[in-house]
C-alpha positions in Angstrom: -77.3 10.7 53.1 -74.2 8.5 53.3 -71.0 10.5 52.8 -72.7 13.9 52.5 -70.7 17.0 53.3 -71.6 20.7 53.5 -69.1 23.0 51.8 -69.0 26.5 53.4 -68.9 29.4 50.9 -65.9 31.6 51.4 -66.3 33.9 48.5 -68.8 34.7 45.7 -68.1 37.3 43.0 -69.3 38.2 39.5 -67.6 36.1 36.9 -67.5 35.3 33.2 -67.0 32.4 30.8 -65.4 32.2 27.4 -68.0 29.7 26.2 -71.3 31.0 27.5 -72.5 34.6 27.4 -74.5 35.4 30.5 -74.8 38.3 32.9 -75.6 36.0 35.9 -72.3 34.0 36.1 -70.7 33.9 39.5 -67.4 32.4 40.7 -68.1 30.7 44.0 -65.2 29.5 46.2 -66.0 26.9 48.9 -63.8 25.1 51.4 -63.5 21.3 51.6 -63.6 20.0 55.2 -60.4 18.0 56.2 -62.4 14.9 57.0 -63.8 14.4 53.5 -63.0 11.0 52.1 -60.9 10.9 48.9 -63.7 9.9 46.4 -65.7 11.2 43.5 -68.8 13.2 44.6 -71.9 14.7 43.2 -72.2 18.5 43.7 -75.5 19.8 44.9 -75.8 23.6 44.6 -78.7 25.6 46.1 -79.2 29.3 46.3 -81.9 32.0 46.5 -82.7 34.0 43.4 -85.6 36.5 43.2 -87.0 35.2 46.4 -87.1 31.6 45.1 -85.0 28.6 46.1 -83.0 27.2 43.1 -81.3 23.8 43.1 -78.9 22.2 40.7 -77.2 18.7 40.9 -74.1 17.9 39.0 -73.3 14.2 39.3 -69.7 13.0 39.5 -68.3 16.5 39.3 -66.0 16.9 42.3 -63.0 14.6 42.9 -61.3 15.0 46.3 -57.6 14.3 46.0 -55.3 14.1 49.0 -52.1 14.3 46.9 -51.3 14.6 43.2 -49.0 11.9 42.0 -45.9 12.2 39.9 -46.6 8.7 38.5 -50.2 9.5 37.7 -52.2 7.3 35.4 -55.0 8.0 32.9 -57.1 6.0 30.4 -57.9 7.0 26.9 -61.1 5.7 25.4 -63.2 6.9 22.5 -66.2 6.3 20.1 -68.6 4.7 22.6 -71.5 5.4 20.2 -74.6 5.0 22.4 -77.5 4.2 20.0 -75.4 3.2 17.0 -76.9 0.5 14.7 -73.3 -0.5 13.8 -73.2 -2.3 17.2 -75.5 -5.0 15.7 -74.1 -5.2 12.1 -72.8 -8.6 13.3 -75.8 -10.4 14.7 -73.5 -12.3 17.0 -73.0 -9.0 19.0 -76.8 -8.5 19.6 -76.6 -9.4 23.3 -73.5 -7.2 24.0 -75.0 -4.3 22.1 -78.2 -4.4 24.1 -79.7 -2.1 21.6 -82.4 -0.1 23.4 -83.2 -3.1 25.6 -86.2 -2.2 27.8 -84.2 -3.6 30.8 -81.6 -0.8 31.4 -79.2 -3.3 33.1 -78.9 -5.2 29.8 -78.6 -2.1 27.6 -75.2 -1.2 26.0 -73.5 -4.1 27.8 -70.3 -3.4 25.8 -70.1 0.0 27.4 -71.2 -1.1 30.8 -68.4 -3.7 30.8 -65.9 -1.1 29.7 -66.9 1.2 32.5 -66.6 -1.6 35.1 -63.1 -2.4 33.9 -62.0 1.3 34.0 -63.4 1.7 37.5 -61.4 -1.4 38.6 -58.3 0.1 37.1 -59.0 3.3 39.0 -57.0 5.8 36.9 -56.6 9.3 38.1 -58.7 10.5 35.2 -60.2 9.4 31.9 -60.1 11.2 28.6 -63.0 10.3 26.2 -62.4 11.7 22.7 -65.9 12.1 21.2 -68.6 10.2 19.3 -70.5 9.5 22.4 -73.6 8.8 20.5 -74.8 8.1 16.9 -77.1 11.0 15.9 -77.6 9.9 12.3 -80.7 7.7 12.2 -83.5 10.3 12.4 -83.8 14.0 12.9 -85.0 13.7 16.6 -82.5 11.2 17.7 -80.4 13.5 19.9 -83.5 14.1 22.1 -83.2 10.6 23.6 -79.5 9.8 22.8 -78.1 12.7 24.8 -80.2 11.7 27.8 -79.2 8.0 27.5 -75.5 8.9 27.1 -75.6 11.2 30.2 -77.1 8.3 32.2 -74.4 5.9 31.1 -71.5 8.3 31.8 -72.7 8.6 35.4 -71.6 5.0 35.9 -68.0 6.0 36.0 -66.4 6.2 39.4 -63.5 8.3 38.2 -63.2 11.8 36.7 -64.0 11.8 32.9 -63.1 14.6 30.5 -65.0 14.6 27.2 -64.9 16.5 23.9 -67.3 16.1 21.0 -66.9 14.1 17.8 -68.8 14.4 14.5 -71.6 12.1 15.6 -72.3 14.4 18.6 -72.6 17.5 16.5 -74.8 16.9 13.4 -77.5 19.5 12.8 -81.1 18.9 11.6 -82.6 22.4 11.1 -86.1 21.1 10.2 -86.6 19.9 13.8 -84.1 22.2 15.6 -82.1 19.3 16.9 -78.6 20.7 16.6 -76.1 18.4 18.4 -74.0 21.4 19.4 -77.0 22.8 21.3 -77.6 19.6 23.2 -73.9 19.3 24.0 -74.0 22.7 25.7 -77.1 21.8 27.7 -75.8 18.4 28.9 -72.0 18.7 29.1 -71.0 22.4 28.8 -68.0 23.7 26.8 -67.0 22.3 23.5 -63.3 22.9 24.3 -61.4 23.7 27.5 -58.3 22.7 29.5 -57.6 21.2 32.9 -54.7 20.4 35.1 -53.8 17.3 37.0 -52.1 19.2 39.9 -48.7 20.6 38.8 -47.8 17.5 36.8 -50.0 17.6 33.7 -51.8 20.2 31.6 -54.5 18.9 29.1 -56.2 20.8 26.3 -59.5 19.4 25.0 -60.2 20.6 21.5 -63.4 20.4 19.4 -62.3 19.2 16.0 -65.9 19.2 14.7 -65.6 23.0 14.6 -67.8 23.7 11.5 -70.5 26.2 10.8 -74.0 24.8 11.4 -74.7 24.8 7.7 -71.7 22.6 7.1 -72.8 20.1 9.9 -76.3 20.0 8.5 -77.9 16.6 7.7 -79.7 16.4 4.4 -82.2 13.6 5.0 -81.6 11.1 7.8 -78.5 9.0 7.2 -76.9 11.5 4.8 -74.4 14.0 6.3 -71.9 15.9 4.2 -69.2 16.7 6.8 -67.7 14.4 9.3 -64.0 15.2 9.1 -62.0 17.4 11.4 -61.6 21.2 11.5 -60.6 23.8 14.0 -61.4 27.4 13.1 -59.5 30.5 14.1 -61.6 31.6 17.2 -60.9 28.2 18.9 -57.3 28.1 17.6 -56.7 31.5 19.2 -58.1 30.2 22.5 -55.8 27.2 22.4 -52.8 29.5 21.8 -53.8 31.7 24.7 -54.4 28.8 27.0 -51.0 27.3 26.3 -49.3 30.7 26.6 -50.9 31.3 30.0 -49.9 27.8 31.1 -46.3 28.3 30.1 -46.1 31.2 32.6 -46.9 29.0 35.6 -45.9 25.5 34.5 -43.0 23.9 36.5 -40.2 21.8 34.9 -42.0 18.5 35.7 -45.2 19.3 33.9 -46.2 17.3 30.8 -48.7 18.7 28.2 -51.2 16.8 26.2 -54.0 17.6 23.7 -57.1 15.5 23.0 -59.5 15.8 20.1 -61.7 13.5 18.1 -59.8 13.9 14.9 -56.0 13.5 14.5 -54.4 16.5 12.8 -51.7 14.5 11.1 -54.3 12.3 9.3 -55.4 14.8 6.6 -57.7 14.4 3.6 -55.5 16.7 1.6 -52.8 14.0 1.8 -54.9 10.9 1.9 -57.3 11.5 -0.9 -55.5 10.6 -4.2 -54.5 13.7 -6.2 -54.7 11.7 -9.4 -58.6 11.5 -9.1 -60.0 14.4 -11.2 -63.0 14.6 -8.8 -60.6 15.2 -5.9 -58.8 17.9 -7.9 -62.1 19.6 -8.7 -63.3 19.4 -5.1 -60.2 21.1 -3.6 -60.3 23.8 -6.2 -63.9 24.5 -5.2 -63.1 24.2 -1.5 -60.1 26.6 -1.7 -62.3 29.3 -3.1 -64.3 29.3 0.2 -62.4 27.2 2.9 -65.5 27.0 5.2 -67.7 25.4 2.5 -71.2 26.8 3.2 -72.1 25.9 -0.3 -74.4 23.0 -1.0 -72.5 21.9 -4.2 -69.2 21.8 -2.2 -70.8 19.8 0.6 -72.3 17.3 -1.7 -69.0 16.7 -3.5 -67.4 16.3 0.0 -69.9 13.7 1.0 -69.5 11.7 -2.3 -65.7 11.7 -2.0 -66.0 11.0 1.7 -68.0 7.9 1.0 -65.2 6.8 -1.4 -62.1 7.8 0.6 -63.5 8.7 4.1 -63.1 12.0 5.9 -60.4 12.3 8.5 -59.0 15.8 9.1 -61.1 17.5 6.3 -61.0 21.2 6.9 -58.9 24.0 8.4 -56.4 24.2 11.2 -54.4 20.9 11.1 -51.0 22.3 10.4 -51.5 25.3 12.6 -52.5 23.0 15.5 -49.4 20.9 15.1 -47.2 24.0 15.0 -48.9 25.3 18.2 -48.3 22.0 20.0 -44.6 22.0 18.9 -44.2 25.6 20.0 -45.5 25.0 23.5 -44.0 21.6 24.2 -47.1 19.4 23.9 -45.7 15.9 23.9 -48.8 13.7 23.3 -52.0 14.0 21.4 -55.0 11.6 21.8 -57.7 10.8 19.1 -60.4 8.6 17.9 -62.7 8.7 14.8 -61.2 5.9 12.8 -62.1 3.0 15.1 -58.7 1.4 14.9 -55.4 1.5 16.8 -52.5 3.6 15.5 -49.4 5.1 17.0 -47.5 7.9 15.1 -44.5 9.9 16.4 -43.6 13.2 14.7 -41.3 15.9 15.8 -41.3 14.7 19.4 -45.1 14.4 19.7 -46.9 11.0 20.2 -50.1 10.9 18.2 -52.3 8.1 19.5 -55.5 6.9 17.9 -57.3 4.3 20.0 -59.8 1.8 18.8 -63.5 2.4 19.4 -65.6 1.0 22.3 -68.4 0.6 19.8 -68.6 -3.0 18.5 -66.9 -2.1 15.1 -63.3 -1.7 16.1 -60.1 -3.0 14.6 -58.4 -5.2 15.8 -60.8 -5.2 18.8 -62.8 -2.9 21.1 -60.2 -1.4 23.4 -58.7 1.5 25.4 -55.3 2.6 26.5 -53.6 3.1 29.9 -51.0 5.8 30.1 -48.8 5.4 33.1 -46.5 8.4 33.8 -42.8 7.7 34.6 -42.1 9.6 37.8 -38.5 10.4 36.8 -39.1 11.6 33.3 -41.8 13.1 31.0 -42.4 9.7 29.3 -45.4 7.5 29.5 -45.5 3.7 29.3 -48.1 0.9 29.1 -50.2 2.5 26.3 -49.4 -0.5 24.0 -50.9 -3.8 25.2 -49.7 -6.1 22.4 -47.7 -5.9 19.2 -46.8 -2.5 17.8 -49.8 -0.5 18.7 -52.7 -2.5 20.1 -54.9 -1.3 22.9 -56.2 -3.3 25.9 -59.1 -5.4 24.7 -62.4 -5.0 26.5 -63.2 -8.6 25.8 -61.0 -11.7 26.3 -58.8 -12.0 23.2 -61.0 -9.3 21.5 -63.9 -11.7 21.1 -66.9 -9.4 21.7 -69.5 -12.0 20.6 -68.6 -14.3 23.5 -69.2 -11.5 26.0 -66.4 -12.5 28.4 -64.4 -9.5 29.7 -60.7 -9.3 30.0 -60.8 -9.0 33.7 -63.3 -8.7 36.5 -63.9 -8.8 40.3 -66.8 -10.6 41.8 -67.9 -10.4 45.5 -69.6 -13.4 47.2 -72.0 -11.2 49.2 -73.8 -7.9 48.6 -71.4 -4.9 48.8 -73.8 -2.7 50.8 -72.2 -2.2 54.2 -74.1 -5.1 56.0 -71.3 -7.7 55.8 -68.8 -8.5 58.5 -66.7 -10.5 56.1 -66.4 -10.7 52.3 -64.8 -12.8 49.6 -63.5 -11.3 46.3 -62.7 -13.4 43.3 -60.5 -11.5 40.8 -60.0 -13.0 37.3 -57.4 -11.7 34.8 -57.8 -13.1 31.3 -55.2 -10.7 29.8 -51.8 -11.8 28.6 -50.2 -9.4 31.1 -50.6 -8.9 34.8 -53.1 -6.4 35.9 -53.5 -4.4 39.1 -57.0 -3.5 40.1 -58.7 -1.7 43.0 -61.9 -3.3 44.4 -64.2 -1.0 46.5 -65.6 -2.6 49.6 -68.4 -1.4 51.9 -68.5 -3.3 55.2 -69.9 -3.1 58.7 -67.8 -0.6 60.8 -64.7 -2.3 62.1 -61.1 -3.3 61.5 -60.4 -5.7 58.6 -57.5 -7.5 56.9 -57.2 -9.2 53.6 -55.5 -12.6 52.8 -53.9 -11.1 49.6 -53.3 -7.6 48.2 -53.3 -4.4 50.2 -56.1 -2.4 51.8 -55.2 1.1 50.6 -58.2 3.0 52.0 -59.9 2.2 55.3 -62.3 4.9 56.6 -65.7 5.3 58.1 -68.0 6.6 55.3 -71.3 7.5 56.8 -72.4 4.4 58.6 -70.2 2.0 56.5 -66.6 1.1 56.6 -65.3 2.0 53.2 -62.2 0.2 52.0 -60.3 -0.3 48.8 -58.5 -3.5 48.1 -55.6 -3.2 45.7 -54.5 -6.5 44.2 -52.2 -7.6 41.3 -53.2 -10.7 39.4 -50.8 -12.5 37.1 -51.7 -13.1 33.4 -54.4 -15.7 32.8 -55.0 -16.4 36.4 -57.5 -16.0 39.3 -57.2 -15.0 42.9 -59.6 -15.5 45.7 -59.2 -13.0 48.5 -60.9 -13.1 51.9 -61.6 -9.8 53.8 -62.3 -10.4 57.5 -61.8 -9.0 61.0 
């Protein structure tokens, strides 16, 4: 296969995991050959167990990085909602929604176009803060929605870190389709952390941390709990993770947290205390905290329909205190489908609009560009006081025209000796994108931009063309010997 590499095993030893109990977990260390191209790879694992050959494929799970960058860049997007009927609430969005179109190339066009834009921007990583699917139309919905979401996420060409939202975690006991169970089978841990080299430590938290009874759907569309909560077991893990990171972090490291729900947007403060029903609800809730009582859940659902549920349960203030204690400087969230920037006590709380076709002011995502000389980020506001980058030109999803794109004149399959790329930027600001090119083996130059990668990848010459396009303009670039 093109670009296939064997990874020699240097060590294998018994291991453990905080999120999965098993006696057969092993930590396996492999070495990466020096000639491996800097790309995102699938990981194929094969081993012998009880005399039988076992194989496992994990797509897009290994990113080879030559050097970590002080001025790294990541993208925050959220609430992609594969399968959501809200994508077609406005009939004008029917084409872009591609709601279960039998032709997979026309399905979820709004998400496919977002992924193409993200791939062209080529961030160092992506943070996706929950509500990957809908999970609320019928009890067996997760059976096909998780599979479809998994298929869509494989279209990213950059590392993507995900955590669950409420729509990913509803439970329907009658048919045993608990979203939390499917999450573990398809994606793994509900919360975790990762490092971008020595420059960034990120904690991904599960803010739909409720008992299964509290997450349970009663009927099909009706669910009682969709607001945020983090219980003590997870909170203890977050504290331990940040404490351990403090012991090894260098002075240049920035720390971030991402969860579906924003801990500074709390029902306790948002629901009007003058409403006697609200007063009665909190009195009943405080007698239990984790509700697990049908009467309390039904009251929560009724008030949630009236006032919405944001951070509904436990852990909000404790999470904020933990972040302040350990120097977390930014926190990324979704859930509300609108753009909002809040700064409190030195922490930037960012809520980004949804990718689902229900966002305010438009479907969008944010780019966080690290300042190499400080711990600050820039570029996360596209327009005005807090607006994200629109997926569609001027936020008009019904028209279907994306904010920027790159089109190649000929197939990008390694059979061409020359190529023409037409790059169009419809944003009100300049944009720098990276176009991947697969050509016949040889030496090439471009009439504009910069060829930043130029390596033989299998039997093809793999190149990346980096080009900056001014606002509201188009460039035509020729790539030739």
